[in-house]
Each structure stands twice: as C-alpha cells, then as structure tokens.
Phi, psi and omega in degrees: 000130178282155175302148180292158179300324180295317180297315182292326180298328184291342182249025180297335180262030181301130171275144184229118179241103173270089188296114185278351187260116173295132184232157179288168187300315182297317181290322177301317180292322179294320178300315181300317179296318180298320178299316182293333181275332190253334187281152172235014175231153177294141183220135170251122177245123171257129185215169186234169182245139181275357185205160172295129186210146167249146171241147179237150180296162185308317184264005184290134181295128182299317183297321179294320179292314181300328180289338183262338185280127181295158177298144180082004180247132181284160179227135179224147177265131179278165172277336178273175181275207176094185184261213184262130184235130176271116183260013185290333182229020183256175170243128189248141177220158173232134174239123175249131177237118179292152184294315178298123180093347182234023183303326183289348179251014184277345177279151185301312183297314183295312184289317181298316180293316183298313179300316184283335171296316177298316182294315179297321178296321178295318179296322179295330178296338180258010177093003178272122183281076183266143177215178180251149174284118179281159180302324186285344183238015178302142182281359177086013177293167181232124181295347183263356185222141174073183179289131184295337184260007178276320183224104180298148176241177185308130178074009168291159178266127183224164169279173181298332180277003178093355179294131184283133178254327185205145174216177182205168176224150188225159171214136179248136176230180176295339180275332181158203185243130173250121178243120176254124185240147177237128183240119178259070182220157180301147177278077187242025177100002182297333180300318180297318179292325179298315177301317181294322178296321180285322185265354179078314177221143186300327181285356183268359174251156184241129173297144188214148173227146182288154175285162176299329179298315179295314181295322177294317178297321180295322178294320177297318180294326175296314183291329186259345182225288192295334180265008184260151176294329179299316179291318182299322183259026186302324180230000000 
C-alpha cells in the first residue's frame, strides 16, 4: 500500500541533506540526536561511514554485541532502539519528523510502515522487487535482539524470497520522531526516488546543510557520550 495523498502532502517541505563527509560511528549517532533535538522541520539525511562499523540499539547488551562484531570493526550504541546492524555494506539514512503536523505518524506501527512503504516504492522504481513483511507473515524476529538482518519483522522491506533489504530503529521525543534506517540494496539511484516519494515532487524538497552550531554540539556529544566506554557499555 502506498502512503496516502494526505500523508505525502505533509512532507512537501522536506529538507534533504546528502551528507558528503564520511564520519565515524560515534559522530554519526551524535549528529542524528542533535538534529532530532533542534529541528522543527522534516529532514532526510543520507550519510556514510568513515570506518567499518556495527551499531547496536539503545538497550542492546554490550557483551552480546561485542561477541558478534568481527575484529577490526568499530561498535557504537545508537540513541534509537533495535538490534545489531552491520553498516559495512549498507546505505544509511535518518528521517526526522517534528511532532506538530505529524501526530498521526508518531506511533511505531504507523511511522515504520509509512517510511518503508515509501522506501519499497523507491526500490521498485529501480527494478528491485521490494515488498513489506505483513503482520500475518512476520518471521517472529525481535528488533531488540540479535542481528537486524537475520530475521525480518513486521513492515521491514524484503525481496519476494524473504531476504531482508531494509530495517529501521526509532525514538520519539516531545520534539518528534527520529527514524534511523539501513538499506542493503545496490546504489542504483533508489535514493533519488526515495526523496521524491517522501517529498511528493522533486522540486518540493530543499537541499540543506547543518549550521556550525549543530556540528559543534555534535562533536561535544561525541566526546562526552557516544565516543565513551561508559555509553558503549551502558547495558
């Protein structure tokens, strides 16, 4: 099912940041938190990693994650929930939706499904036969345990054979919704279609870059939280 016309109309003023700078895991996570705390407009951020890295959900046990991460690969704890994600071959994005105007997408089921409907439609535009895992055929996976790409759960994006293409993790605050997504699909232009699906028309989104204030705050947050052993071993 495609997003409703009303839902798509609400994101016509989408900000779009195709971050050209590969960043380490801690700084990428800190930037996302700063965006979620400071923005009052919807934003799609596409970003890259400066190193091989796995990320684990906020409540994911550190010892369990460390046992699965290969040597020479960094590990970072996300602000969002979910399981363990291998970012070595994925394309990563963050979508922030402010609470005013998006109240109908603040529940986990509605927002997760809506984002992935847009993503699956974008992938189909590039010839990838992407679909969503329906509630009735979910494999019973848990977003809070294990590798996120081993067992798809409801509303994940999959191929017809059940292979998982994309999943996500979320956090809700009084300011809005932060969705962090990982896409294991070829870099064949689906990102452009994804932006259009979210913004309805390509001319309706605006290219955006963060202020120095946001980047400075993110670096401080990296040094005091995301890059520390205390945060990494929080659970």
